[in-house]
MDAnalysis code that builds the backbone (N, CA, C; Angstrom):
import MDAnalysis as mda
import numpy as np

u = mda.Universe.empty(621, n_residues=207, atom_resindex=np.repeat(np.arange(207), 3), trajectory=True)
u.add_TopologyAttr("name", ["N", "CA", "C"] * 207)
u.add_TopologyAttr("resid", np.arange(1, 208))
u.add_TopologyAttr("resname", ["MET", "PRO", "MET", "ILE", "THR", "LEU", "THR", "TRP", "HIS", "GLY", "HIS", "SER", "CYS", "TRP", "SER", "ALA", "ALA", "PHE", "ASP", "GLY", "TYR", "THR", "LEU", "VAL", "ILE", "ASP", "PRO", "TYR", "GLY", "PRO", "ASP", "THR", "VAL", "PRO", "GLY", "LEU", "ALA", "PRO", "LEU", "ALA", "LEU", "THR", "ALA", "ASN", "GLU", "VAL", "LEU", "CYS", "SER", "HIS", "GLU", "HIS", "SER", "ASP", "HIS", "GLY", "TYR", "ARG", "GLU", "ALA", "VAL", "LYS", "LEU", "LEU", "PRO", "GLY", "GLY", "PRO", "SER", "PRO", "PHE", "LYS", "VAL", "THR", "VAL", "LEU", "ASP", "SER", "TRP", "HIS", "ASP", "GLY", "GLU", "GLU", "GLY", "ALA", "LEU", "ARG", "GLY", "PRO", "ASN", "LYS", "ILE", "PHE", "VAL", "LEU", "GLU", "ALA", "GLY", "GLY", "LEU", "ARG", "ILE", "ALA", "HIS", "LEU", "GLY", "ASP", "LEU", "GLY", "CYS", "ARG", "PRO", "ALA", "ALA", "ALA", "GLN", "LEU", "ALA", "ALA", "LEU", "LYS", "ASP", "LEU", "ASP", "ALA", "LEU", "MET", "VAL", "PRO", "VAL", "GLY", "GLY", "HIS", "TYR", "THR", "ILE", "GLY", "PRO", "GLU", "GLU", "ALA", "ARG", "ASP", "LEU", "CYS", "LYS", "ILE", "LEU", "HIS", "PRO", "ARG", "VAL", "ILE", "LEU", "PRO", "MET", "HIS", "TYR", "THR", "THR", "ASP", "GLU", "TYR", "GLY", "TYR", "PRO", "VAL", "LEU", "ALA", "ARG", "LEU", "THR", "ALA", "PHE", "THR", "GLU", "LEU", "MET", "ASP", "ASN", "VAL", "THR", "TYR", "SER", "LYS", "THR", "ASN", "THR", "ILE", "GLU", "ILE", "ALA", "ARG", "GLU", "THR", "PRO", "ALA", "GLN", "THR", "ALA", "VAL", "LEU", "THR", "TYR", "LEU", "GLY"])
u.atoms.positions = np.array([
    [0.844, -1.194, 0.000],
    [0.000, 0.000, 0.000],
    [0.882, 1.247, 0.000],
    [0.862, 2.043, -1.067],
    [1.671, 3.274, -1.096],
    [1.289, 4.212, 0.039],
    [2.305, 4.843, 0.628],
    [2.061, 5.694, 1.783],
    [3.136, 6.775, 1.860],
    [2.713, 8.014, 2.072],
    [3.634, 9.112, 2.348],
    [3.524, 9.428, 3.833],
    [4.664, 9.432, 4.514],
    [4.689, 9.767, 5.932],
    [5.056, 11.233, 6.093],
    [4.167, 11.997, 6.713],
    [4.393, 13.418, 6.958],
    [4.700, 13.634, 8.432],
    [5.749, 14.404, 8.701],
    [6.140, 14.735, 10.069],
    [6.209, 16.246, 10.204],
    [5.528, 16.762, 11.222],
    [5.500, 18.210, 11.454],
    [6.548, 18.575, 12.490],
    [7.444, 19.489, 12.120],
    [8.525, 19.909, 13.002],
    [8.261, 21.270, 13.643],
    [7.049, 21.781, 13.497],
    [6.693, 23.084, 14.037],
    [6.657, 24.150, 12.963],
    [5.816, 25.177, 13.201],
    [5.663, 26.296, 12.269],
    [5.191, 25.755, 10.909],
    [5.970, 25.929, 9.847],
    [5.593, 25.414, 8.527],
    [6.543, 24.333, 8.043],
    [7.364, 23.796, 8.949],
    [8.382, 22.817, 8.565],
    [7.834, 21.397, 8.650],
    [7.953, 20.687, 7.531],
    [7.481, 19.303, 7.430],
    [8.539, 18.438, 6.764],
    [8.522, 17.158, 7.115],
    [9.235, 16.141, 6.353],
    [8.203, 15.291, 5.624],
    [8.515, 14.924, 4.390],
    [7.698, 13.987, 3.624],
    [8.593, 12.823, 3.228],
    [8.207, 11.613, 3.614],
    [9.028, 10.433, 3.351],
    [8.238, 9.414, 2.545],
    [8.908, 8.853, 1.537],
    [8.287, 7.823, 0.699],
    [9.380, 6.907, 0.178],
    [9.214, 5.612, 0.405],
    [10.116, 4.606, -0.169],
    [11.585, 4.890, 0.170],
    [11.844, 5.291, 1.418],
    [13.206, 5.504, 1.873],
    [13.813, 6.844, 1.531],
    [13.056, 7.702, 0.884],
    [13.538, 9.029, 0.479],
    [12.781, 10.078, 1.279],
    [13.508, 11.059, 1.813],
    [12.891, 12.096, 2.642],
    [13.234, 13.479, 2.122],
    [12.230, 14.323, 2.033],
    [12.493, 15.737, 1.754],
    [11.893, 16.582, 2.861],
    [12.545, 17.693, 3.137],
    [12.109, 18.636, 4.164],
    [11.647, 19.914, 3.487],
    [10.541, 20.454, 3.974],
    [9.990, 21.697, 3.436],
    [10.026, 22.776, 4.517],
    [10.529, 23.930, 4.162],
    [10.488, 25.151, 4.985],
    [11.101, 25.012, 6.386],
    [12.384, 24.637, 6.464],
    [13.045, 24.615, 7.774],
    [13.268, 26.032, 8.304],
    [13.029, 26.219, 9.581],
    [13.184, 27.542, 10.198],
    [14.539, 27.640, 10.902],
    [15.037, 28.857, 11.017],
    [16.310, 29.098, 11.665],
    [16.183, 29.164, 13.175],
    [17.312, 29.029, 13.888],
    [17.266, 29.126, 15.344],
    [16.794, 30.498, 15.811],
    [15.968, 30.488, 16.840],
    [15.461, 31.718, 17.461],
    [14.599, 32.565, 16.523],
    [14.042, 31.950, 15.486],
    [13.172, 32.711, 14.592],
    [11.700, 32.584, 14.960],
    [11.316, 31.483, 15.599],
    [9.920, 31.269, 15.978],
    [9.860, 31.051, 17.487],
    [9.181, 31.916, 18.224],
    [9.121, 31.778, 19.678],
    [8.627, 30.397, 20.108],
    [9.349, 29.798, 21.056],
    [8.916, 28.532, 21.633],
    [9.366, 27.290, 20.907],
    [9.979, 27.422, 19.731],
    [10.412, 26.253, 18.967],
    [11.904, 26.015, 19.150],
    [12.273, 24.753, 19.326],
    [13.677, 24.379, 19.476],
    [14.377, 24.428, 18.123],
    [15.690, 24.652, 18.101],
    [16.428, 24.627, 16.833],
    [16.268, 23.274, 16.142],
    [16.215, 23.307, 14.833],
    [16.079, 22.088, 14.046],
    [17.433, 21.437, 13.816],
    [17.440, 20.112, 13.787],
    [18.618, 19.340, 13.388],
    [18.093, 18.106, 12.665],
    [17.846, 18.246, 11.364],
    [17.178, 17.218, 10.577],
    [18.129, 16.600, 9.563],
    [17.778, 15.417, 9.083],
    [18.486, 14.787, 7.973],
    [17.474, 14.460, 6.888],
    [17.878, 14.622, 5.644],
    [16.976, 14.376, 4.522],
    [17.791, 14.254, 3.245],
    [17.122, 13.862, 2.187],
    [17.755, 13.784, 0.871],
    [17.604, 15.062, 0.068],
    [16.653, 15.915, 0.479],
    [16.337, 17.106, -0.318],
    [15.660, 18.140, 0.574],
    [15.838, 19.409, 0.242],
    [15.189, 20.502, 0.967],
    [14.464, 21.398, -0.029],
    [13.236, 21.767, 0.297],
    [12.460, 22.716, -0.497],
    [12.084, 23.894, 0.396],
    [12.188, 25.105, -0.128],
    [11.837, 26.305, 0.633],
    [10.864, 27.151, -0.176],
    [9.760, 27.516, 0.455],
    [8.733, 28.286, -0.248],
    [9.166, 29.720, -0.508],
    [10.060, 30.239, 0.339],
    [10.619, 31.575, 0.165],
    [11.818, 31.690, 1.093],
    [12.503, 32.807, 1.025],
    [13.802, 32.901, 1.689],
    [13.780, 33.625, 3.028],
    [12.636, 33.806, 3.642],
    [12.606, 34.365, 4.989],
    [13.216, 33.361, 5.968],
    [13.813, 33.862, 7.039],
    [14.611, 33.004, 7.916],
    [13.800, 31.937, 8.646],
    [12.497, 32.126, 8.751],
    [11.670, 31.111, 9.405],
    [11.118, 30.081, 8.422],
    [11.614, 30.124, 7.183],
    [11.187, 29.150, 6.169],
    [12.338, 28.656, 5.296],
    [13.441, 29.370, 5.258],
    [14.494, 29.058, 4.298],
    [15.844, 28.744, 4.902],
    [15.868, 28.190, 6.118],
    [17.138, 27.910, 6.790],
    [17.606, 26.497, 6.433],
    [18.193, 26.367, 5.262],
    [18.639, 25.064, 4.761],
    [19.717, 24.436, 5.634],
    [20.450, 25.279, 6.364],
    [21.530, 24.772, 7.212],
    [21.018, 23.849, 8.319],
    [19.729, 23.854, 8.578],
    [19.157, 22.983, 9.609],
    [19.059, 21.534, 9.156],
    [19.314, 21.274, 7.881],
    [19.108, 19.945, 7.320],
    [20.426, 19.390, 6.791],
    [20.840, 18.259, 7.333],
    [22.004, 17.543, 6.807],
    [21.548, 16.683, 5.641],
    [22.121, 16.932, 4.472],
    [21.698, 16.203, 3.281],
    [22.409, 14.857, 3.189],
    [21.638, 13.831, 2.912],
    [22.139, 12.477, 2.785],
    [22.210, 12.084, 1.320],
    [23.158, 11.222, 0.959],
    [23.167, 10.722, -0.419],
    [21.956, 9.831, -0.650],
    [21.505, 9.805, -1.856],
    [20.346, 8.979, -2.180],
    [20.154, 8.889, -3.673],
    [19.351, 7.943, -4.088],
    [19.074, 7.786, -5.501],
    [18.097, 8.828, -5.986],
    [17.546, 8.624, -7.166],
    [16.576, 9.575, -7.714],
    [15.365, 9.713, -6.790],
    [14.842, 10.912, -6.725],
    [13.682, 11.155, -5.877],
    [12.452, 10.450, -6.428],
    [11.668, 9.799, -5.557],
    [10.404, 9.217, -6.007],
    [9.301, 10.260, -6.144],
    [9.586, 11.485, -5.671],
    [8.576, 12.540, -5.701],
    [8.634, 13.323, -7.011],
    [7.488, 13.477, -7.631],
    [7.345, 14.479, -8.687],
    [6.945, 15.777, -7.997],
    [7.747, 16.825, -8.173],
    [7.503, 18.099, -7.500],
    [7.061, 19.140, -8.522],
    [5.886, 19.696, -8.323],
    [5.386, 20.789, -9.156],
    [5.379, 22.060, -8.316],
    [5.953, 23.126, -8.866],
    [6.034, 24.400, -8.160],
    [5.026, 25.374, -8.760],
    [4.187, 25.939, -7.907],
    [3.217, 26.950, -8.328],
    [3.618, 28.277, -7.705],
    [3.885, 29.263, -8.524],
    [4.296, 30.572, -8.020],
    [3.081, 31.349, -7.523],
    [3.220, 31.923, -6.334],
    [2.126, 32.693, -5.733],
    [2.729, 33.870, -4.981],
    [1.924, 34.474, -4.092],
    [2.380, 35.658, -3.367],
    [2.267, 35.451, -1.866],
    [3.166, 36.106, -1.149],
    [3.208, 36.057, 0.310],
    [2.205, 37.042, 0.923],
    [1.522, 37.798, 0.091],
    [0.566, 38.794, 0.574],
    [-0.536, 38.967, -0.456],
    [-1.489, 39.817, -0.145],
    [-2.609, 40.046, -1.043],
    [-2.397, 41.166, -2.028],
    [-1.146, 41.654, -2.142],
    [-0.840, 42.766, -3.037],
    [0.245, 42.395, -4.043],
    [0.167, 41.164, -4.525],
    [1.086, 40.656, -5.550],
    [2.550, 40.815, -5.146],
    [2.823, 40.545, -3.883],
    [4.191, 40.538, -3.399],
    [4.741, 41.871, -2.965],
    [3.962, 42.930, -3.058],
    [4.473, 44.265, -2.723],
    [4.892, 44.367, -1.258],
    [4.247, 43.601, -0.388],
    [4.553, 43.679, 1.043],
    [5.600, 42.664, 1.482],
    [5.484, 41.420, 0.989],
    [6.356, 40.365, 1.507],
    [6.983, 39.496, 0.430],
    [6.739, 39.794, -0.824],
    [7.429, 39.079, -1.884],
    [6.715, 37.828, -2.369],
    [7.438, 36.999, -3.119],
    [6.840, 35.806, -3.717],
    [6.770, 34.640, -2.734],
    [5.991, 33.653, -3.110],
    [5.827, 32.423, -2.330],
    [5.647, 31.263, -3.301],
    [6.234, 30.137, -2.966],
    [6.085, 28.933, -3.792],
    [5.166, 27.934, -3.097],
    [4.255, 27.381, -3.872],
    [3.430, 26.255, -3.447],
    [4.054, 24.999, -4.037],
    [4.189, 23.953, -3.222],
    [4.756, 22.699, -3.705],
    [3.678, 21.620, -3.740],
    [3.539, 20.982, -4.902],
    [2.674, 19.813, -5.046],
    [3.585, 18.606, -5.225],
    [3.457, 17.633, -4.337],
    [4.297, 16.441, -4.362],
    [3.440, 15.239, -4.731],
    [3.954, 14.426, -5.645],
    [3.245, 13.223, -6.063],
    [4.179, 12.030, -5.974],
    [3.685, 10.951, -5.370],
    [4.453, 9.711, -5.271],
    [3.490, 8.568, -4.978],
    [3.683, 7.442, -5.631],
    [2.858, 6.273, -5.370],
    [1.385, 6.486, -5.612],
    [1.050, 7.374, -6.541],
    [-0.347, 7.664, -6.821],
    [-0.997, 8.599, -5.826],
    [-0.217, 9.150, -4.897],
    [-0.724, 10.089, -3.893],
    [-0.299, 11.506, -4.239],
    [-1.129, 12.474, -3.867],
    [-0.844, 13.891, -4.132],
    [-1.008, 14.685, -2.841],
    [0.045, 15.412, -2.481],
    [-0.028, 16.288, -1.319],
    [0.491, 17.660, -1.728],
    [0.123, 18.680, -0.968],
    [0.581, 20.035, -1.287],
    [0.915, 20.787, -0.007],
    [1.934, 21.637, -0.113],
    [2.369, 22.527, 0.966],
    [2.246, 23.943, 0.426],
    [1.455, 24.779, 1.084],
    [1.150, 26.111, 0.558],
    [2.164, 27.174, 0.953],
    [3.190, 26.811, 1.750],
    [4.162, 27.811, 2.164],
    [3.493, 28.923, 2.949],
    [3.957, 30.148, 2.733],
    [3.349, 31.318, 3.378],
    [2.374, 31.992, 2.415],
    [1.414, 31.240, 1.946],
    [0.437, 31.781, 1.005],
    [-0.323, 32.936, 1.636],
    [-0.314, 34.087, 0.952],
    [-0.995, 35.259, 1.481],
    [-2.086, 35.785, 0.580],
    [-2.466, 35.003, -0.428],
    [-3.468, 35.458, -1.398],
    [-4.320, 34.275, -1.827],
    [-5.412, 34.569, -2.500],
    [-6.213, 33.506, -3.099],
    [-5.499, 33.015, -4.351],
    [-5.267, 31.724, -4.484],
    [-4.609, 31.219, -5.688],
    [-5.420, 31.526, -6.942],
    [-4.717, 31.707, -8.047],
    [-5.371, 31.937, -9.332],
    [-6.111, 30.678, -9.773],
    [-6.980, 30.840, -10.765],
    [-7.813, 29.721, -11.219],
    [-6.978, 28.527, -11.655],
    [-5.899, 28.781, -12.393],
    [-5.047, 27.681, -12.854],
    [-4.387, 26.966, -11.677],
    [-4.039, 27.727, -10.643],
    [-3.436, 27.116, -9.464],
    [-4.456, 26.289, -8.689],
    [-5.670, 26.798, -8.591],
    [-6.721, 26.032, -7.928],
    [-6.949, 24.704, -8.640],
    [-6.920, 24.728, -9.958],
    [-7.095, 23.495, -10.724],
    [-5.962, 22.515, -10.447],
    [-4.741, 23.039, -10.304],
    [-3.576, 22.188, -10.042],
    [-3.580, 21.631, -8.623],
    [-4.406, 22.201, -7.751],
    [-4.467, 21.774, -6.354],
    [-5.690, 20.909, -6.056],
    [-6.359, 20.448, -7.086],
    [-7.491, 19.552, -6.899],
    [-6.997, 18.122, -6.634],
    [-7.887, 17.301, -6.103],
    [-7.624, 15.868, -5.898],
    [-6.413, 15.620, -5.006],
    [-6.310, 16.390, -3.932],
    [-5.199, 16.222, -2.996],
    [-5.562, 15.216, -1.903],
    [-4.602, 14.368, -1.590],
    [-4.768, 13.468, -0.454],
    [-4.462, 14.175, 0.858],
    [-3.625, 15.218, 0.809],
    [-3.327, 15.996, 2.015],
    [-2.910, 17.403, 1.618],
    [-3.297, 18.372, 2.451],
    [-2.959, 19.774, 2.219],
    [-2.417, 20.378, 3.504],
    [-1.186, 20.896, 3.448],
    [-0.578, 21.628, 4.553],
    [-0.841, 23.110, 4.307],
    [-1.637, 23.720, 5.185],
    [-2.176, 25.052, 4.914],
    [-1.913, 25.996, 6.081],
    [-1.376, 27.209, 5.808],
    [-1.220, 28.192, 6.881],
    [-2.582, 28.741, 7.282],
    [-2.770, 28.955, 8.582],
    [-4.088, 29.378, 9.060],
    [-4.029, 30.581, 9.998],
    [-2.836, 31.116, 10.266],
    [-2.681, 32.108, 11.317],
    [-2.912, 33.550, 10.936],
    [-3.024, 33.849, 9.627],
    [-3.234, 35.225, 9.230],
    [-2.016, 36.104, 9.455],
    [-2.203, 37.404, 9.334],
    [-1.189, 38.457, 9.485],
    [-0.163, 38.386, 8.360],
    [0.645, 37.332, 8.332],
    [1.630, 37.151, 7.267],
    [1.085, 36.284, 6.129],
    [0.016, 35.547, 6.388],
    [-0.534, 34.586, 5.428],
    [-2.054, 34.711, 5.418],
    [-2.701, 33.819, 4.699],
    [-4.149, 33.738, 4.804],
    [-4.525, 33.378, 6.243],
    [-5.711, 33.820, 6.656],
    [-6.159, 33.595, 8.016],
    [-7.109, 32.419, 8.129],
    [-7.692, 32.222, 9.304],
    [-8.561, 31.066, 9.521],
    [-9.727, 30.964, 8.544],
    [-10.433, 32.068, 8.319],
    [-11.589, 32.022, 7.422],
    [-11.165, 31.783, 5.978],
    [-10.088, 32.442, 5.555],
    [-9.601, 32.241, 4.183],
    [-9.125, 30.814, 3.983],
    [-8.462, 30.261, 4.991],
    [-8.000, 28.878, 4.896],
    [-9.184, 27.921, 4.811],
    [-10.205, 28.169, 5.622],
    [-11.413, 27.340, 5.550],
    [-12.045, 27.419, 4.172],
    [-12.184, 28.627, 3.635],
    [-12.811, 28.789, 2.329],
    [-12.004, 28.090, 1.239],
    [-10.681, 28.172, 1.331],
    [-9.838, 27.500, 0.346],
    [-10.006, 25.989, 0.438],
    [-10.085, 25.472, 1.639],
    [-10.285, 24.032, 1.807],
    [-11.640, 23.588, 1.260],
    [-12.645, 24.449, 1.384],
    [-13.956, 24.118, 0.821],
    [-13.906, 24.038, -0.698],
    [-13.066, 24.862, -1.308],
    [-12.921, 24.838, -2.763],
    [-12.137, 23.611, -3.215],
    [-11.062, 23.304, -2.505],
    [-10.145, 22.252, -2.949],
    [-10.568, 20.855, -2.503],
    [-11.264, 20.748, -1.384],
    [-11.697, 19.455, -0.840],
    [-10.546, 18.459, -0.672],
    [-9.442, 18.846, -0.047],
    [-8.404, 17.847, 0.226],
    [-8.921, 16.829, 1.243],
    [-8.453, 15.589, 1.139],
    [-8.961, 14.563, 2.051],
    [-8.477, 14.790, 3.487],
    [-7.200, 15.137, 3.627],
    [-6.642, 15.421, 4.949],
    [-6.138, 16.863, 4.960],
    [-6.606, 17.650, 5.910],
    [-6.200, 19.050, 6.066],
    [-5.267, 19.140, 7.268],
    [-4.093, 19.746, 7.057],
    [-3.082, 19.847, 8.099],
    [-2.763, 21.316, 8.348],
    [-3.324, 21.917, 9.397],
    [-3.055, 23.333, 9.668],
    [-1.623, 23.552, 10.147],
    [-1.078, 24.729, 9.820],
    [0.278, 25.100, 10.235],
    [0.337, 26.625, 10.335],
    [1.463, 27.134, 10.836],
    [1.720, 28.580, 10.884],
    [0.637, 29.304, 11.681],
    [0.527, 28.920, 12.961],
    [-0.436, 29.514, 13.885],
    [0.253, 29.710, 15.227],
    [-0.472, 30.207, 16.208],
    [0.109, 30.372, 17.538],
    [-0.697, 29.601, 18.580],
    [0.000, 29.234, 19.655],
    [-0.624, 28.612, 20.826],
    [0.002, 29.244, 22.072],
    [-0.373, 28.753, 23.236],
    [0.247, 29.254, 24.465],
    [1.729, 28.892, 24.536],
    [2.125, 27.831, 23.845],
    [3.489, 27.318, 23.966],
    [4.433, 27.834, 22.888],
    [3.934, 28.152, 21.712],
    [4.823, 28.510, 20.609],
    [4.072, 29.313, 19.555],
    [4.867, 29.957, 18.675],
    [4.293, 30.718, 17.567],
    [4.372, 32.215, 17.781],
    [4.267, 32.961, 16.683],
    [4.279, 34.419, 16.759],
    [2.980, 34.915, 17.395],
    [3.071, 35.790, 18.390],
    [1.853, 36.271, 19.059],
    [0.869, 36.971, 18.130],
    [1.348, 37.533, 17.012],
    [0.447, 38.247, 16.102],
    [-0.427, 37.299, 15.291],
    [-0.103, 36.014, 15.287],
    [-0.877, 35.061, 14.502],
    [-2.144, 34.653, 15.241],
    [-3.135, 34.225, 14.467],
    [-4.354, 33.680, 15.066],
    [-4.037, 32.361, 15.759],
    [-4.805, 32.063, 16.773],
    [-4.625, 30.798, 17.483],
    [-5.160, 29.641, 16.651],
    [-4.619, 28.474, 16.904],
    [-5.067, 27.275, 16.195],
    [-6.573, 27.104, 16.303],
    [-7.129, 27.376, 17.478],
    [-8.561, 27.162, 17.689],
    [-9.431, 28.050, 16.806],
    [-8.893, 29.192, 16.371],
    [-9.668, 30.057, 15.477],
    [-9.954, 29.353, 14.161],
    [-9.082, 28.426, 13.772],
    [-9.305, 27.636, 12.559],
    [-10.104, 26.374, 12.855],
    [-9.715, 25.633, 13.871],
    [-10.378, 24.355, 14.117],
    [-11.851, 24.525, 14.461],
    [-12.218, 25.661, 15.070],
    [-13.629, 25.903, 15.378],
    [-14.480, 26.065, 14.125],
    [-13.839, 26.336, 12.999],
    [-14.552, 26.498, 11.733],
    [-14.684, 25.189, 10.957],
    [-13.972, 24.145, 11.410],
    [-13.851, 22.925, 10.626],
    [-14.635, 21.775, 11.249],
    [-15.005, 20.826, 10.397],
    [-15.649, 19.596, 10.847],
    [-14.609, 18.479, 10.941],
    [-14.951, 17.461, 11.699],
    [-14.143, 16.243, 11.759],
    [-12.682, 16.542, 12.102],
    [-12.470, 17.289, 13.174],
    [-11.116, 17.624, 13.621],
    [-10.600, 16.504, 14.520],
    [-9.405, 16.019, 14.227],
    [-8.762, 15.001, 15.048],
    [-7.500, 15.581, 15.672],
    [-7.169, 15.093, 16.859],
    [-5.984, 15.565, 17.578],
    [-5.077, 14.371, 17.848],
    [-3.858, 14.463, 17.359],
    [-2.893, 13.383, 17.522],
    [-1.897, 13.731, 18.617],
    [-1.432, 12.728, 19.342],
    [-0.399, 12.930, 20.356],
    [1.003, 12.857, 19.758],
    [1.075, 12.626, 18.470],
    [2.359, 12.542, 17.793],
    [2.467, 13.639, 16.750],
    [3.642, 13.753, 16.140],
    [3.850, 14.774, 15.106],
    [3.862, 14.181, 13.708],
    [3.395, 12.947, 13.582],
    [3.476, 12.218, 12.318],
    [2.105, 11.698, 11.911],
    [1.852, 11.732, 10.609],
    [0.638, 11.132, 10.057],
    [1.004, 10.410, 8.769],
    [0.399, 9.261, 8.558],
    [0.632, 8.483, 7.346],
    [-0.519, 8.727, 6.382],
    [-0.152, 9.152, 5.181],
    [-1.146, 9.473, 4.156],
    [-1.188, 8.338, 3.144],
    [-2.331, 7.688, 3.073],
    [-2.568, 6.619, 2.105],
    [-3.981, 6.786, 1.564],
    [-4.327, 5.978, 0.584],
    [-5.680, 6.063, 0.025],
    [-6.732, 5.764, 1.084],
    [-6.348, 4.962, 2.079],
    [-7.299, 4.551, 3.103],
    [-7.376, 5.525, 4.271],
    [-6.525, 6.552, 4.300],
    [-6.545, 7.504, 5.410],
    [-7.877, 8.253, 5.418],
    [-8.588, 8.247, 6.534],
    [-9.908, 8.897, 6.563],
    [-9.821, 10.408, 6.362],
    [-10.884, 10.979, 5.821],
    [-10.975, 12.431, 5.672],
    [-11.018, 13.069, 7.056],
    [-10.243, 14.143, 7.229],
    [-10.161, 14.777, 8.544],
    [-9.370, 16.076, 8.458],
    [-9.551, 16.930, 9.453],
    [-8.624, 18.022, 9.733],
    [-7.764, 17.537, 10.884],
    [-6.501, 17.269, 10.606],
    [-5.633, 16.595, 11.570],
    [-4.688, 17.592, 12.230],
    [-4.792, 17.722, 13.539],
    [-3.898, 18.575, 14.318],
    [-2.825, 17.688, 14.934],
    [-1.584, 17.913, 14.540],
    [-0.473, 17.138, 15.077],
    [0.150, 17.876, 16.261],
    [0.938, 17.167, 17.045],
    [1.543, 17.722, 18.253],
    [2.998, 18.087, 17.997],
    [3.370, 19.294, 18.381],
    [4.780, 19.689, 18.288],
    [5.553, 18.988, 19.397],
    [6.591, 18.239, 19.018],
    [7.346, 17.445, 19.981],
    [8.729, 18.008, 20.270],
    [9.071, 19.151, 19.674],
    [10.359, 19.765, 19.964],
    [11.507, 19.146, 19.182],
])
C-alpha cells in the first residue's frame, strides 16, 4: 500500500518520506519562531517556499546521499501577501506526487490562488495550509480555500498557541472551530494513504 509519511517539526516545517527518500519543506532558523527548538534534521532534499529566515534555513538539514527522488515536484508561483508581493514578496506552493498520492504545501500563502493554481491543487490526499493570518491567509480564508479544494486530509500550520508561535498570529482554535471532523494526535506524524480517513488533523509539536 503506497504511503507518504508526513512529520510536522513546528511552524511550517514538514518532512515527507516515501520509499526511503525524505524531503524537508520550509526549515526555520534558530530563534526565529518563539517557543520552537532549533532544528537538526536529515533528509535527501530541501524545499523552501521563500527565503525568509523562518522558512528558508537550509543549514538545519544535513543532506544524505540517495538515488533519484520518487517525488514528482510541481512548483506553483504565488504571493506572500494580497498585493502581488508588494509587502512580503513571492511564495512557492509545492505539489508532491508519489505512489499515486498527491499532497501540497502552501508555504506562506498570502493570497487567493489563481484559477489555474486552484485546478492544479485539486484531488489532494493531504494539504498543509497556513491558518494564522497576518503574514498569510487567516482562519476564514483557509477554511474557504479548503472548501474549494476538498483535500482529504487538512493539516493546519503557521499559527500560535500558548506554547509557541508568533503572538500576532491567530490561534489554532480560530481555525479548528470552523472545521468539521477535527482530530488531535499525540504525535507529530501522520501516514497518508488512500485509506486515510478524511479529517482536519492537528499534530503535536514534539520539539
